[in-house]
N, C-alpha and C positions, 0 to 999 in steps of 0.2 A: 699576638695573636696567635693561639694554639693551632696545632695541624694534625690531622688524622692521614695517616698511610693505612691502606688495606691491603692486606696480603691475599692475592688473587691466583687460584691455581686452574682457571677456566677463563674462556671469555665471557661466559654468562655472568660471572662474579665481577669481571671489569667493567661491563655494563651497568650491573648494580651498585658498584662502589661509585661510578660517576653519578648514576641518578640519584643516590643518596647524599652525594654532595663532597665526598672524599676529594682530598686536596691532591693526592696522588695514589698510585698503587706500586705494590712490589709485585711483580710477575712471576710466577714459578710453575711447575708442575709436580705432581707426586706429593701432595701435602702429607698423606699416610708415611712417606719416607722423610718427612722433615723439609721437602722441598728439593726440587732438582731443576737445572736450568730449562727452559722452555724451549721449544722448537723454534727456528725460524719463522715459520709460517705464522705460529702464535704471537710471537713477538710483532711481527707486521700487523697483524689483525688489531692487536690490542692499541699500538702505537696510532694506528688510524682512528680511533674512538674519542680523540681529542682530550686526552687526560694526560698528565704527566707519568711515564712509566719506567720504573726501576727494574733492572733485570737481575734476578738471582743467579750467580755464577756458582754452580756447584755441581760438578762431573758426575757424582756418584753419592751414593747413602753410606752412612757409617760415619768414621772419624773425619777429621779434618787434617790429617797428615798427608801429603800428596807427594808423588814421586814427579820425575822430569816429564814424562808424557802426559801426566794429568795436568800439570802446570802450563805446558804447551796448549793441551785444550782448552783451559781457561782463558787463557790469552787470545786464542782464537774465537772464543765464545765473546770476549769483550769488543773484539774488532766488529765482529757481527752485529752485536747490538748497536753499537755506534751507527754502522752503515743503516741499520733499519729505522733508527731516528731515536732510540732509546734515550731519556734524560739522564740515565743515571745506571749503576752497577752496585750489586750488593755482593762483597767479597769477603773472604776470610781464610786464614792457613794457620795451624799450629804445628809445634815440633812436637816429638812422641813424649817429650818430658812435660807438655802442657804450656810451654811458654809460646809467645808469638814467633811465628816463621817469618822474620823479618825480610829476608831474602827473597821469598815467594811474594810477600804483599807487597813488597817494593816494586816488585817486576809487574804486579797487578795494577797498581796504582799508576806507575809510568804507562801502560798500556791505555789506562782510562782517563789520560789527562784530558781536562775540558768537561768532562761527565761529573755528576755528583757521585760521590763514593761512599758507601756506606760499609762499615765492618759488621759481618751479622753474628749471630749467636753462638758461633763458634768461641766468642768470648765468655760465654756462660759455663763453658767446661775447661777455660785456661787455669793454671795452677795461682796465679798471683795477679788478681783483678786490677789493683791500683797500680801495681807496675806495667802491666798490660796497657791500661789506659795511656800511659804515656807515651809508649811505643806506638800504638795506632795514632797518636795525635802526631808524634814525630815523622811518621809514615805519610802523612797528608790525607787521612781519611777525614770526612767532612761530619761523618754521623756514626753513632755507635748505636747499633739495635741489642737490647739485652733486656732480660728478665730480673736482672740483679742478680743473677745466678742461683735463682730459686724456680721453684716449679711454675710459677706466674708471678706476672709482675707486681700485683698486689702485695704478695709475700716478699717481693725483693725491694720493696720500698727503703728499707733501712741503706742497702747498699747502692741502691739508686741515687739516694739523696747525695750519699757521699762521693759517688761519681760525678755529678752535678756540681758539687761545690768544687772538688778538684779540677775538673775541666775548665771551671771559671769561663766560660764562653768559647774556649779555643775550638771544642768540638761540640755537636748536639748529641746529647744522650738522649735517644729515643725508647722508653719502655715498650715491651711486646710480650705476649704471652697472657691468655686468659682475660684480655681486656673486653670490657662489656659496657653498656650504657650505665650500670650501676657502680662502676667503679673507676670509670675513666676520670672522672672530676676529681676524686681523692688522690688517685695517682699522680695526675699533674701538680695538683695543688702541695703535696706532701714532698714530693722530689724536687720541684722547683723547675722543672723542664716545660716545654712548651709544645714538643712532638710526640705522637702516641701511636701506636701499630697493632692492628687487630684483624683476624680474617673476618669476623662479624658473620658466620655462617648459619644458616637455617636449611635444613634439608638437603645438606651437602654442598650447597652455594652461599656466597654471600647475600646478603638479605639487605635492599636497600633501606629498609625501615629501620633496622638495627645501625647501619651507617648514620643515618641521620638521628636517631636517638643519642648515638654517642656525641654527634657535633652539639646537638642541642644541650647536652648535659654539661657542656664547659664552654658554651656561647655567651 
């Protein structure tokens, strides 16, 4: 069975995602900055809405190369997310050369033990995607959110398909970026994956009708 995760940057969108039948949400804030870690209050309210919540762990905008203080901040945010009842976290870190920062990701994964762990779209700017996939798998992540290193997932179908084939069930590849009711079925069918991710917004917030339409398109 296919699964829809909705990216939500406000509580209105979380409510809309649930109303539309989404299977879970990725909670963040500041989508205009490609998403940042939400506040503790926002996490607590979202978790209380009775839908599985994944928390984006990203302390600032810009690149994904983090210093020691930023790593400590992310570790603390994972602890807070767990305490507040989140089901999972969404993480990622790179080195300056575009490779996976294995040391940092390992620390984040260890802190998140017992939670669902997604490696986020830092992957889409990494230098060697097929090599990076193996590193992400070996580090213990359960899911990879990616557009296939393209501006939108529909354009990234060729790489997404390669990733699914290479992963061979060891990790879930979850296409995201530009997902809508008109292309979700095609993306799932042509890549061979079973999870998909989108914000599905109208007027600045997630629209329950768009959520429902995506689910209907692949049901």
